[in-house]
N, C-alpha and C positions, 0 to 999 in steps of 0.2 A: 457566416453562411451566406448572407445576402450578397456580399461582395463576390463570393465564389460563384454563386448562381448567375451573376451578371456576366461572368466570363464563359459560362456554359450555354447561354441562350442560343447560340448559333447551332450547337449540336442538337438541341431539342427542336429547333426550327427545321433543321434538315430531316430529322426523323419524322416530324409531322408532315413535311412536304412529301417524303417518300410514301407514307401511308396514304396520303391524299391521291397521289398518282396511281397507287395500286388500286384504290377504290374506283378511280375513273376508268382505268384499263379493264378491270373486271366487269364494270357496269357496261362498258361499250361492247364487250364480247358476251354479254348476257350470262356471265358466270355468277353463281351464288356468292353473296358477300360474306357468308359465315366465316370462311377462312381468314378474311381480313381481320375479324375480331381476334382470332388466335394470334395472328401476326402482330396486332397492336399490343396484346398482352405480353408477348415475348419481347417486343421492342421496349415496352415500358420497364419490364423486369431487367433487361440487359442495361438500359440507360440508367436505371436506378442503381444497379450494381456498380457501373462505371462512375456514376455520380458520387457514391459513397467512397469508392476507392480513390477517386481523384481528389475529393475533399480531404481525405486523410493525408495524401501527399501534400496538398496545398497548405493544410494546417501545420504539418511538420516543417515545411519550408518556411512558413511565416514565423513559427516559433524560433527557428534557427536565426532568421534575420533579425528578430527582436532581441535575441540574446547578443548578437554581434553589435547591434545598435546600443544596447544598454551598457555593454562593456567598453564602448568607445574605441574598439580596435577591430581590425579585420582578422577574425580567427578562421583561418582557412579550413581547419579540421571540422568546423561546424557548418560549412557550406555544402549543400547538396551537389552531387555531380551534375553538370549541365546536361539538359535534355536535348539541346539543339545547338547549332552554331551561334545563334544570337545570344543565348544564355552564356555560352563559353566566352563570347566577346565581352559581355557585361562583366563577367567575373574578372577577366583580364584587366578591364578598365578600372575596376575596383581595386585590384592589386596594385596597379600603377599609382592610383591616387593615394592609396595607403602608404606606399613607399615614399611618395613626395611629402606626405604629411609627417612621416617619421623623420625624413631628412630635414624638413623645415623646423620641426620641434628640436632636433639635435643641434641645429645651427643656432636656434634661439637660446637654447640652454648654454651652448658654448659661449655665445656672445654675452649672455648674462654673467657667466663666470668670469670672463675676461674683464668686463666692466667693473665687476665687484673687486677683482684683484687690482685693477688700475686705480679705482677710487680709494681703496685701502692705502696703496702707496702714496697717492696724491694727497690724501688727508694728512698723513704723517709728514710729507714734505712741506705742505703749506703751513703746518703748525709752527715750524721753525721761525720764519720771518714774522709771523703774527706775535709769537712770544717775544722775539727780539724787539719788535716795535713797542710792545707793552712795557718792557724793561726800560727802553730808551725814554719813553714818556714819563717814567717815574723818576728819572734823574732830575736834579735841581736845575742844571743847565742843559736845556734841550739843544740837541745837535740836528738841525733840519736836514742836513746832508745825509746823515746816517739813517734817519727815518725815511727819507725819500728812497734811499737804496733798498730798504726792506720793503717798502711799498712797491717798488719796481719788481722785486722778486715775486711778490704776491701776484702782480699783474701778469708776469711771465707764466706762473703756474696756472692762472685762470685761462690765459691764452692757450696753454698746452691742452687743457681738458676740453676746451671748445674745439680746438683743432682735431683732437682725438674723436670727438663725437661726429664732427662734420665729415671726417674721412670715411665713416662707415658707409656713406652714400656720396662719394666724392664726385662721381660723374655728373650728377644733377647740379653741382655747384661750380663747374668749370666754365670759364669765359675766356676763350683763346683769342688773342689779339697781338698785333705787333707792338712791343713795348721797348722803351729805352732802358737797357740794363743798368746804366749808370744811375738813373733815378731810383731804381729799386735798391741798389747797394747803398746809396747815400741815405735813404730813408732808414735802413737798418742800422747804419753807422750812427746816425743821429739818435736812434732809440737807445743804443748802448754806450753813448758818449760818456755818461756819468760813471759807468763801470770802468771804462778805460782810464779815466782820470783818477778814480778811487784806487785802482790797483797799480797806477803809475806805469801802464803799459803803453808803448808807442804803437801807432798805426801807420803802416806803409800802404798808402792807396793814392794813386795819381789820376784816377778816373779811367773809364773805358769807353770806347766808341763801338758799341755793339747793340744791334737791334735783334730782339728775340721774339719768336712766335711762341707765346706761353700764356699762362694765367698770372697776372701781376701779383695778386694777393697771395696765391699759394707758393709761387717762386720766392716771394719775399719771406713767407713763413719758413721755408727751407733755409734760406740764407741766414735768417735770424736764429734758427736752431743751431746751425754750424758755428756762427759767431758766439752764441751763448756757451756752447761746449768749449770753444777755444778759450774764452775768457775764464771759464770755470777751472780749466786744467792748466792754465798758463800763469805761473807765479811771477816770472820776470821775463824781460825781452820784448818781443813785438809780435804783432799779427799783421800779415801781409795779404793783400787782395789784388789779384792781377789776372790777366788773360794768359793762358798758356801759349808759349811760342812754338812748342812741339806739336800741339794738337789744336786745330781750329775750333772756334766756338766753345771753348772750354774755360770756365772760370775756376781759378784756384784760390782757396782760402788756406793760408799756411800759418802755423803758429810755432812758437819755440817752447811749447809746454812739455808735460811729462811723457807724452807719447803713449802708444798703445802696444801691448804685447803682440808679437807675431801670431801666437796661437789664438788670440782674441779677434784678430782682424776679420777672418771669414764669417764671424757671427755678429758683428757689430750692428747689422740691420735687422736682427731677429727681435721680435717683440719681447720686452722684459729682460733682455740680456744686458747686464751691466759690466761684465768683465772684471778684471782685476782692479782697474782704476775706480770703477763704481763702488766696489766693495770697500776699497781703501778710503775713498772720500766719504762714503755713506750718504751721498746726496743725490744719487742717480736713480731714476725710475726705469731707465732702459727704453723709454718711449720716444724720445726726440729723434734719434737716428732711424728708428723703425718707421715713424711717420714720414720722415724725409725720404726714405727709400720708396715708400708706398706712393707718396705724392709725385716724386720724380718719374716713377713708372707710369702713372696715370697721365702725366704731362708729355710722355714719350721722350723724356730726357734721361740721361744717365748720371749715376753718382758712384764714385769709388773712392777709397781711402788708402793712402800710403802713410806709414808711420814707422818711427824708430824709437824704441823706448829710451827715454831720457833726453831725446834731441828734438822731438816735435812731431807734428802731424800735418799732412797735406790732404785736403779734400778737393776732389775734382768734380765739378758740376758740368756735365757735357750737355750743352744747350742746343746743339744743332738739330734741326728737324725740317721737314718739307712743308710748304704751304698747303699742299693738297691734303694734309692730315686734318685740316679744318672741316673737310666736307665728308 
């Protein structure tokens, strides 16, 4: 009640001022002041009635707002009709804020579900090299090369999950600069050298002379993912890395692996899509190409795939962009 009375003091002050002016006018005209008493009584009665009526409305509106607050959601059916344009604007603002809150909650829930699905797949994937390492360590004659291969797989899975988490806010982690493409490629080749040797696959790479405006770390991540897939699905033959002669500023990574079904090609960059090959191999999370597509888009590069089942796959990394994109 006290809070409501604070909002009504202006009305009472206006009534008192009107009575005072009436007294002054009647006094100046030498009119009896008795009618002023009747006017004061009527004003007090009317103001008291309006006060009670207003307080009931105020209390009802307050209860509705407390209900909305306690329920943690904007229940429009419990809101009073706006009495003026300002109240209408306040309600519109509340609706907009509530819509944003629901949108943010849904996005957070979706992200949580996606992370849970990814971690579930990731845990199953990383168990394999861990179990293999444990078995290798139990053998009488340790084979350091095989153990290192399993450790490399574990490192790759850890790198994958870190890349997945960082790409949730990739823009803040980008550092665009002019880089030597040959250095990035050689770093990735060196990383996978042991796998090339272990699988007895040949590498056809003569170096490239290309300067690219990009993020060195993230472009290296993409090239690493493409090489990893090529090594995973290539049983024999070779992997070739070269610049396209038909299209400028386009790096091609080609393998002689099992290839991809034509019906799977349009979906290879979708999150979690493993396709026929992934289901057959049983080792695919469907995240590598999804991250690659997402990263290349952020870098303002392009990525596309051509493949023929049983003959191999070509991945085209379109690296051309303008310097003005830095600003």
